Backbone bond lengths (Angstrom), bond angles and torsions (degrees), N, CA, C in turn:
res aa  C-N    CA-C-N  psi(-1)  N-CA   C-N-CA  omega(-1)  CA-C   N-CA-C  phi
1 M - - - 1.467 - - 1.472 107.15 -
2 N 1.318 113.23 145.00 1.413 123.68 173.48 1.533 114.11 -82.89
3 E 1.391 121.17 175.21 1.406 119.20 -169.88 1.607 109.91 -68.11
4 G 1.368 114.54 -33.92 1.499 117.01 -179.67 1.596 110.05 -62.45
5 E 1.384 113.33 -46.33 1.390 118.16 -179.13 1.530 112.15 -65.37
6 L 1.285 117.40 -36.14 1.514 122.72 178.47 1.583 109.69 -63.38
7 L 1.356 114.89 -41.56 1.473 122.84 -178.89 1.453 103.63 -62.89
8 S 1.281 116.75 -56.49 1.562 122.74 -175.13 1.601 112.55 -54.53
9 A 1.273 109.05 -45.01 1.562 117.34 -178.59 1.552 108.64 -69.32
10 S 1.376 115.97 -40.15 1.483 118.98 177.39 1.529 108.80 -63.02
11 A 1.253 118.86 -46.08 1.533 121.70 -176.18 1.483 105.80 -70.37
12 L 1.251 127.65 -43.07 1.430 119.49 179.23 1.508 113.94 -70.94
13 T 1.387 120.22 -30.16 1.475 116.38 172.21 1.518 113.17 -67.78
14 A 1.388 115.01 -33.94 1.395 118.26 179.11 1.562 113.52 -69.27
15 F 1.257 116.13 -36.03 1.450 123.33 165.86 1.372 121.01 -51.91
16 R 1.300 108.20 -51.20 1.474 123.10 -179.40 1.628 107.74 -63.93
17 L 1.347 115.76 -46.46 1.471 122.34 179.69 1.503 107.28 -62.63
18 N 1.357 117.20 -44.22 1.433 118.99 -178.31 1.629 108.04 -60.65
19 G 1.260 115.11 -44.64 1.488 116.68 -176.51 1.453 106.60 -64.62
20 Q 1.370 126.08 -43.37 1.307 131.30 179.33 1.647 110.04 -57.05
21 F 1.237 114.17 -51.45 1.501 116.08 179.97 1.464 112.13 -67.83
22 F 1.331 119.49 -32.45 1.505 121.61 171.91 1.494 115.99 -60.34
23 E 1.444 111.60 -47.16 1.447 114.46 176.04 1.396 116.35 -61.47
24 I 1.371 118.04 -36.36 1.463 122.02 178.70 1.429 113.01 -69.90
25 A 1.328 114.94 -39.72 1.488 122.29 176.60 1.528 111.11 -58.50
26 E 1.349 114.70 -42.85 1.531 119.21 -179.33 1.437 108.72 -62.32
27 E 1.358 117.63 -42.57 1.499 124.53 -178.68 1.514 110.32 -61.13
28 L 1.344 114.45 -46.58 1.459 118.79 -177.68 1.499 114.53 -65.67
29 A 1.374 109.40 -44.26 1.572 121.11 -173.93 1.557 112.68 -65.81
30 R 1.408 112.22 -43.19 1.506 120.65 -174.74 1.423 112.92 -49.28
31 P 1.295 126.47 -44.35 1.502 119.06 -176.76 1.617 112.05 -73.11
32 A 1.282 118.22 -18.74 1.393 124.53 173.62 1.505 114.51 -81.21
33 G 1.335 118.52 -2.41 1.456 121.74 -178.29 1.653 113.91 80.93
34 L 1.262 110.33 19.01 1.595 120.48 -175.84 1.528 106.41 -119.35
35 T 1.347 107.67 163.50 1.466 117.17 173.46 1.490 102.69 -109.56
36 A 1.418 119.28 172.65 1.339 120.05 -177.91 1.685 108.96 -68.78
37 A 1.296 114.60 -32.41 1.415 115.59 -178.70 1.571 113.57 -74.54
38 W 1.324 113.31 -34.69 1.470 116.06 174.64 1.522 112.18 -65.09
39 W 1.390 114.78 -37.95 1.499 121.52 -178.33 1.609 106.14 -67.09
40 Q 1.391 115.11 -39.15 1.434 120.37 -179.83 1.489 111.73 -56.99
41 V 1.476 113.25 -46.12 1.471 116.21 -171.32 1.510 106.38 -75.17
42 L 1.329 116.97 -41.45 1.472 120.09 179.51 1.511 111.43 -63.41
43 G 1.288 119.49 -35.03 1.384 124.40 -177.89 1.582 109.24 -68.81
44 A 1.354 119.27 -30.72 1.377 124.76 -175.55 1.553 107.70 -72.62
45 V 1.343 119.09 -23.76 1.446 119.00 -172.72 1.617 110.79 -115.62
46 L 1.378 117.69 5.57 1.413 115.99 -177.53 1.607 113.41 -58.33
47 Y 1.301 123.42 -38.43 1.362 124.58 -179.86 1.449 115.25 -95.08
48 E 1.335 120.51 -18.91 1.443 119.58 -173.29 1.583 104.20 -157.14
49 P 1.391 115.91 117.08 1.528 112.60 168.28 1.519 117.12 -52.61
50 L 1.216 113.40 144.30 1.558 122.89 -176.90 1.482 110.18 -136.29
51 P 1.421 113.53 146.21 1.570 112.89 168.98 1.559 110.43 -71.01
52 V 1.275 116.46 159.81 1.444 121.06 177.31 1.548 114.42 -44.65
53 A 1.415 114.32 -47.80 1.475 119.65 -178.67 1.455 111.15 -62.67
54 G 1.367 120.65 -32.87 1.474 121.49 177.10 1.522 110.90 -71.74
55 I 1.320 119.96 -36.72 1.452 124.21 179.57 1.543 106.03 -63.61
56 A 1.325 118.32 -46.24 1.393 128.57 -178.39 1.484 108.80 -57.58
57 R 1.339 119.58 -47.63 1.493 124.70 179.05 1.557 112.01 -64.95
58 V 1.429 119.13 -44.66 1.340 119.43 -177.30 1.503 111.48 -72.93
59 M 1.318 120.22 -31.50 1.521 123.83 -176.50 1.544 114.53 -95.18
60 G 1.334 117.05 -3.16 1.473 120.31 -178.23 1.485 112.13 68.79
61 M 1.270 121.90 30.43 1.453 126.54 -177.01 1.468 107.38 -107.45
62 T 1.354 112.72 170.05 1.578 120.82 168.31 1.458 109.33 -73.76
63 R 1.394 117.44 147.12 1.441 115.88 168.84 1.466 117.92 -66.62
64 Q 1.283 113.19 -29.87 1.546 115.39 172.77 1.418 111.59 -68.96
65 G 1.253 122.00 -37.33 1.524 123.60 -179.59 1.567 109.16 -67.69
66 V 1.302 112.59 -40.39 1.548 120.09 174.18 1.461 112.03 -60.80
67 Q 1.289 118.07 -41.83 1.415 125.89 -176.60 1.530 105.81 -64.82
68 R 1.253 116.65 -50.29 1.554 120.40 -174.55 1.587 104.89 -62.80
69 I 1.345 118.78 -39.74 1.496 117.40 -176.19 1.575 108.37 -74.37
70 A 1.223 114.20 -42.06 1.607 114.81 175.42 1.519 111.59 -58.58
71 D 1.285 119.45 -47.42 1.530 120.94 178.57 1.707 108.33 -51.40
72 L 1.283 110.61 -44.91 1.524 122.59 -173.95 1.536 97.87 -61.93
73 L 1.393 122.02 -62.80 1.264 124.67 -175.31 1.594 117.53 -51.04
74 V 1.231 117.05 -42.47 1.422 125.61 171.94 1.507 111.49 -60.76
75 E 1.294 114.78 -51.24 1.529 123.35 173.06 1.587 115.55 -48.48
76 K 1.322 112.94 -39.74 1.427 123.57 -173.55 1.592 109.87 -91.64
77 G 1.393 115.55 -0.72 1.453 116.13 -178.38 1.469 117.77 80.04
78 L 1.318 119.35 5.32 1.441 123.86 -177.21 1.642 115.05 -87.65
79 A 1.318 109.85 -18.82 1.451 115.80 -179.29 1.620 107.41 -145.55
80 A 1.254 118.73 158.93 1.561 124.63 174.51 1.472 107.68 -130.92
81 Y 1.350 113.05 154.36 1.424 121.54 176.29 1.615 102.37 -95.83
82 Q 1.283 118.71 137.38 1.456 131.16 175.18 1.418 113.77 -118.40
83 P 1.342 123.01 151.23 1.453 124.75 172.40 1.482 107.84 -62.21
84 N 1.423 114.46 145.95 1.497 124.34 -177.06 1.573 105.22 -110.41
85 P 1.234 120.93 107.53 1.403 122.65 179.04 1.530 115.06 -62.14
86 A 1.306 114.33 -20.48 1.518 115.45 176.06 1.501 115.35 -92.03
87 H 1.345 121.70 -12.46 1.400 124.98 176.21 1.516 109.97 -158.30
88 R 1.326 114.10 117.31 1.524 124.28 -175.07 1.528 113.73 -55.97
89 R 1.410 114.61 -41.97 1.477 111.32 -175.62 1.489 109.20 -93.89
90 A 1.230 128.37 -19.47 1.430 123.63 -177.52 1.451 109.87 -93.77
91 K 1.415 118.96 88.08 1.389 125.10 177.78 1.484 113.84 -57.49
92 L 1.336 115.72 158.16 1.455 117.49 174.19 1.477 110.25 -91.34
93 V 1.334 120.02 155.84 1.471 126.74 177.65 1.509 105.73 -104.05
94 A 1.202 124.13 127.09 1.545 122.46 176.68 1.610 103.46 -139.89
95 P 1.336 109.71 144.19 1.483 117.84 -179.13 1.658 105.90 -70.62
96 T 1.341 112.16 150.40 1.439 119.88 169.32 1.527 106.99 -92.62
97 E 1.286 111.14 170.07 1.495 118.61 -177.62 1.586 104.86 -57.59
98 E 1.325 118.57 -40.01 1.491 124.45 175.65 1.510 110.13 -57.04
99 G 1.307 119.60 -49.75 1.414 125.31 178.67 1.389 113.32 -62.55
100 R 1.352 120.90 -41.42 1.532 123.75 173.99 1.519 112.01 -61.07
101 A 1.397 111.47 -44.82 1.540 110.27 -179.99 1.581 113.45 -72.21
102 A 1.260 122.37 -21.62 1.486 126.99 169.56 1.545 104.42 -58.18
103 V 1.399 114.06 -61.71 1.400 115.75 -173.03 1.582 111.34 -59.70
104 A 1.379 116.36 -41.31 1.377 116.46 175.46 1.613 121.65 -55.51
105 R 1.349 111.53 -28.35 1.386 119.32 174.30 1.543 111.34 -66.24
106 I 1.334 118.54 -19.68 1.447 115.95 -178.06 1.587 113.20 -89.96
107 T 1.336 108.77 -9.28 1.476 117.22 -177.62 1.565 114.18 -58.17
108 P 1.146 122.33 -43.39 1.552 119.96 -178.08 1.507 112.34 -61.35
109 A 1.442 116.30 -47.45 1.483 120.29 -178.33 1.531 107.38 -71.95
110 H 1.242 115.77 -37.83 1.551 113.49 174.13 1.433 113.58 -59.97
111 R 1.374 120.13 -44.89 1.494 118.16 175.27 1.464 112.71 -61.42
112 A 1.380 120.94 -43.28 1.456 117.76 178.93 1.573 112.32 -57.89
113 L 1.441 115.30 -42.34 1.449 116.17 174.96 1.487 116.36 -56.13
114 A 1.289 114.93 -42.71 1.461 125.86 179.22 1.434 110.80 -58.54
115 E 1.337 114.80 -45.88 1.550 119.99 175.61 1.486 112.28 -60.21
116 T 1.323 113.29 -45.03 1.511 116.70 -177.13 1.527 111.49 -65.18
117 L 1.335 110.29 -46.39 1.649 112.61 177.94 1.433 110.83 -66.03
118 A 1.220 123.24 -29.57 1.531 125.95 177.85 1.504 103.37 -72.55
119 A 1.266 128.07 -39.83 1.377 127.01 -179.60 1.632 109.75 -69.27
120 E 1.288 116.14 -28.41 1.583 123.99 179.46 1.547 105.64 -77.73
121 L 1.361 116.05 -47.02 1.490 114.02 -168.76 1.449 112.49 -95.12
122 G 1.461 118.58 -19.43 1.458 120.77 -178.02 1.565 115.81 52.69
123 A 1.214 117.54 -137.70 1.341 129.40 -177.42 1.583 116.92 -65.85
124 E 1.378 113.68 -15.73 1.322 121.34 172.72 1.617 119.00 -69.95
125 W 1.194 110.78 -24.76 1.610 118.44 -171.29 1.485 107.38 -50.84
126 P 1.385 121.84 -61.35 1.459 117.12 -174.85 1.537 115.25 -57.72
127 A 1.352 123.85 -31.59 1.471 122.48 173.72 1.529 106.90 -69.45
128 C 1.360 125.37 -40.23 1.363 124.81 -179.21 1.542 109.96 -61.79
129 L 1.292 116.86 -40.17 1.566 118.72 175.40 1.403 112.97 -69.46
130 A 1.415 118.72 -37.31 1.528 117.44 179.01 1.527 107.41 -67.43
131 A 1.349 122.08 -39.44 1.490 119.15 178.29 1.422 113.21 -60.85
132 L 1.475 122.60 -46.78 1.316 125.46 173.32 1.558 115.04 -51.54
133 Q 1.418 115.78 -50.57 1.400 124.95 177.35 1.614 113.43 -58.19
134 R 1.352 115.20 -39.87 1.377 117.06 175.72 1.516 117.89 -68.80
135 M 1.311 115.48 -38.19 1.435 125.79 173.10 1.589 109.84 -55.98
136 S 1.343 115.26 -49.81 1.468 122.74 178.90 1.466 109.68 -61.61
137 E 1.252 122.85 -48.99 1.540 125.43 173.76 1.432 114.18 -58.38
138 A 1.338 118.90 -35.93 1.488 123.69 -179.95 1.480 107.78 -68.24
139 L 1.297 123.10 -44.14 1.455 131.23 -171.59 1.657 105.56 -73.01
140 D 1.370 112.70 -38.16 1.479 116.86 177.97 1.577 109.37 -68.24
141 S 1.295 115.94 -28.55 1.547 119.13 -174.94 1.565 111.11 -82.39
142 I 1.291 117.76 -18.49 1.407 123.84 -167.80 1.668 109.04 -105.82
143 K 1.360 110.06 -20.82 1.502 114.33 -175.29 1.565 115.17 -86.18
């Protein structure tokens, strides 16, 4: 394959993988009363509150999209806005106890899926992850 074909095949594979992960995330999140997007935003702030822009950067989402989801999570009592000592106007998003409990309800099914995927990939899994991370780093460095 030449470089153009490699780029196209890489992008198409990444799009397919993203779709597969999104579908799985929806299935895992639904019984906990979440959507994949809600889970994604809550997951970004489980260990440390972040401003909306920080969540967007970490999760590869748009700031506007994260803002919309954060507002919904706050409205539903799954997250709360907190003062940000580093920036008066950019409040921090933090999960509430209800939000943490919802994410915790996903853990058993998440663990089962991880075990199934580990059985399928075996020792190849770390190399697969490293290749995906390297591709992401390379794209960040050239854009």
